[in-house]
C-alpha positions as CSV (number, residue, x, y, z in Angstrom):
1,M,-11.5,4.1,-16.0
2,E,-14.8,5.8,-16.6
3,L,-16.8,3.9,-13.9
4,L,-14.4,5.2,-11.2
5,K,-14.5,8.7,-12.6
6,Q,-18.3,8.7,-12.5
7,R,-18.3,7.5,-8.9
8,I,-15.8,10.2,-7.9
9,R,-18.1,12.8,-9.5
10,Q,-21.2,11.4,-7.9
11,D,-20.0,10.6,-4.4
12,G,-16.7,12.3,-3.9
13,I,-16.6,15.4,-1.7
14,V,-13.9,18.0,-2.3
15,K,-12.6,19.9,0.7
16,G,-10.6,23.0,-0.3
17,T,-8.4,22.4,-3.3
18,D,-6.4,19.3,-2.2
19,V,-8.6,17.0,-0.2
20,L,-11.0,14.5,-1.9
21,K,-13.2,12.5,0.4
22,V,-14.1,9.2,-1.1
23,D,-14.7,7.4,2.1
24,S,-18.3,6.5,1.1
25,F,-17.0,4.0,-1.4
26,L,-13.2,3.6,-1.4
27,N,-11.4,3.9,1.9
28,H,-13.8,3.7,4.8
29,Q,-17.0,2.1,3.5
30,M,-15.9,-0.1,0.6
31,D,-17.8,-0.8,-2.6
32,V,-16.5,-4.3,-3.3
33,A,-18.2,-4.5,-6.7
34,L,-16.3,-1.4,-7.7
35,F,-13.1,-2.9,-6.2
36,E,-13.7,-5.9,-8.5
37,E,-13.7,-3.7,-11.5
38,I,-10.6,-1.9,-10.3
39,G,-8.8,-5.3,-9.8
40,K,-9.7,-6.4,-13.3
41,E,-8.4,-3.1,-14.7
42,F,-5.1,-3.5,-12.8
43,V,-4.7,-7.0,-14.2
44,R,-5.4,-5.8,-17.7
45,R,-2.7,-3.1,-17.3
46,F,-0.1,-5.3,-15.7
47,E,-0.8,-8.7,-17.3
48,G,2.3,-10.4,-18.6
49,C,4.5,-8.7,-15.9
50,G,5.0,-11.9,-13.9
51,V,3.5,-10.4,-10.7
52,N,3.6,-12.9,-7.8
53,K,3.2,-10.5,-4.9
54,I,1.2,-7.4,-4.3
55,L,2.4,-4.9,-1.7
56,T,0.4,-2.1,-0.1
57,I,0.5,0.0,3.0
58,E,-2.0,-0.1,5.9
59,A,-4.8,0.6,5.9
60,S,-6.7,2.1,3.0
61,G,-5.0,0.1,0.3
62,I,-5.6,-3.3,1.8
63,G,-9.1,-3.9,0.5
64,I,-8.2,-2.9,-3.0
65,A,-5.0,-4.9,-2.9
66,C,-6.8,-8.0,-1.7
67,V,-9.5,-7.9,-4.5
68,T,-6.8,-7.2,-7.1
69,A,-4.7,-10.2,-5.8
70,Q,-7.6,-12.5,-6.5
71,F,-7.2,-11.8,-10.2
72,F,-3.4,-12.2,-10.1
73,H,-3.7,-15.4,-8.0
74,C,-1.0,-14.2,-5.6
75,P,-0.7,-13.1,-1.9
76,V,-0.9,-9.5,-0.6
77,I,1.7,-8.1,1.8
78,F,0.8,-5.0,3.7
79,A,3.5,-2.8,5.1
80,K,2.7,-2.2,8.8
81,K,3.0,1.2,10.4
82,N,3.9,-0.2,13.8
83,Q,6.1,-3.0,15.0
84,T,3.9,-5.6,16.7
85,K,4.6,-8.7,18.8
86,N,3.3,-10.8,15.8
87,I,6.2,-9.7,13.7
88,A,9.2,-11.6,15.0
89,G,12.5,-11.8,13.2
90,E,14.1,-9.6,10.6
91,V,12.2,-6.8,8.8
92,Y,12.7,-4.3,6.0
93,T,12.0,-0.9,7.3
94,T,11.6,2.6,5.9
95,Q,10.0,5.9,6.9
96,V,6.9,7.3,5.3
97,E,5.4,10.7,5.9
98,S,1.6,10.5,5.8
99,F,-0.2,13.4,4.0
100,T,-3.5,12.4,5.5
101,H,-2.3,12.0,9.1
102,G,0.5,14.7,9.1
103,R,3.1,12.4,10.7
104,I,6.0,10.2,9.9
105,Y,5.7,6.4,10.3
106,D,8.3,3.7,10.5
107,V,6.9,1.2,8.0
108,I,7.9,-2.5,8.1
109,V,7.6,-5.8,6.2
110,A,8.9,-9.1,7.5
111,K,11.8,-10.3,5.4
112,Q,10.2,-13.8,5.2
113,F,7.5,-12.5,2.9
114,L,9.5,-10.5,0.3
115,G,12.7,-11.5,-1.4
116,P,14.7,-11.6,-4.6
117,E,12.5,-14.3,-6.2
118,D,9.5,-11.9,-6.1
119,R,8.0,-9.7,-8.8
120,V,6.0,-7.0,-7.0
121,L,3.1,-4.8,-7.9
122,I,2.4,-2.0,-5.5
123,I,-1.3,-1.1,-5.1
124,D,-2.6,2.0,-3.2
125,D,-5.7,4.1,-3.1
126,F,-4.1,7.6,-3.6
127,L,-1.0,9.1,-5.0
128,A,-0.4,12.8,-4.1
129,N,3.1,13.8,-3.0
130,G,4.4,10.2,-3.4
131,A,5.8,9.6,0.1
132,A,4.0,6.3,0.7
133,L,4.9,5.1,-2.8
134,D,8.5,6.1,-2.3
135,G,8.5,4.1,1.0
136,L,7.0,1.0,-0.6
137,I,9.5,1.2,-3.5
138,D,12.3,1.4,-1.0
139,L,11.0,-1.8,0.7
140,V,11.0,-3.6,-2.6
141,H,14.5,-2.5,-3.4
142,Q,15.8,-3.5,0.1
143,S,14.3,-7.0,-0.5
144,G,16.1,-7.5,-3.8
145,A,12.7,-8.1,-5.5
146,Q,11.8,-6.7,-8.9
147,L,9.3,-3.9,-9.1
148,A,6.6,-4.5,-11.8
149,G,5.1,-1.1,-11.1
150,A,2.5,0.7,-9.1
151,G,-1.3,0.6,-9.5
152,I,-2.9,3.7,-8.1
153,V,-6.7,4.2,-7.9
154,I,-6.7,8.0,-7.7
155,E,-3.7,10.2,-8.5
156,K,-3.8,13.9,-7.7
157,A,-1.8,14.8,-10.9
158,F,-1.6,18.5,-9.8
159,Q,0.7,17.3,-6.9
160,P,4.3,16.3,-7.7
161,G,4.4,12.6,-6.6
162,G,3.3,10.9,-9.8
163,D,5.6,12.9,-12.1
164,R,8.6,12.6,-9.7
165,I,8.2,8.8,-9.4
166,R,7.7,8.2,-13.1
167,A,10.9,10.3,-13.7
168,K,12.7,7.6,-11.7
169,G,11.7,5.0,-14.3
170,V,8.9,3.5,-12.2
171,R,5.8,2.4,-14.2
172,V,2.8,4.1,-12.5
173,E,-0.7,3.3,-13.7
174,S,-3.4,5.5,-12.2
175,L,-7.0,4.7,-12.9
176,A,-8.3,8.3,-12.3
177,R,-5.9,11.2,-12.7
178,I,-7.2,14.5,-11.2
179,K,-6.0,17.7,-13.0
180,S,-7.7,20.0,-10.5
181,M,-10.5,20.2,-7.9
182,S,-12.4,22.7,-5.9
183,E,-15.5,22.9,-3.8
184,A,-17.1,25.2,-6.4
185,D,-16.2,23.4,-9.6
186,G,-15.8,19.8,-8.4
187,V,-13.2,17.5,-10.0
188,E,-11.5,17.9,-13.4
189,F,-9.7,14.8,-14.7
190,V,-6.5,14.7,-16.9
191,D,-7.9,12.1,-19.3
């Protein structure tokens, strides 16, 4: 998706060789017009897959998932990183290690929102080591739902997550795949 790559080149900030800050347009301040184009691209890539639920994890993927869901005409479920009083009843639960926050979260989804009748598309902003995606896939499998695949906005292809998850037979569609990045040279894309 060339529009996204241009935006990463223009406004992304590389820290070291493994941190890409895109908080000015993707995951803190959100460019909703860009999200609309991202949503249209995910629909183009996953049309005909029977998606009736979108699953993401709080918090950065929620905005992208919501805009994408408008094009699929389906609800969004976001896996919560903390049990709250609002979630009563049975839940699916898994553990996810956060690359960004350097900690392990118990991630939950209420069983009433995800079940065997669902065909789920996972949406997230980043894929690096794949821990969040592994956790979301686990929640889908626990529910008995079918996994249509995962739509990722930015994949750090130089980290193992994408290849490892694809090797498990999961369809992963990443809109921008980063081959390498550095403060001196910026971002180099796979495609």
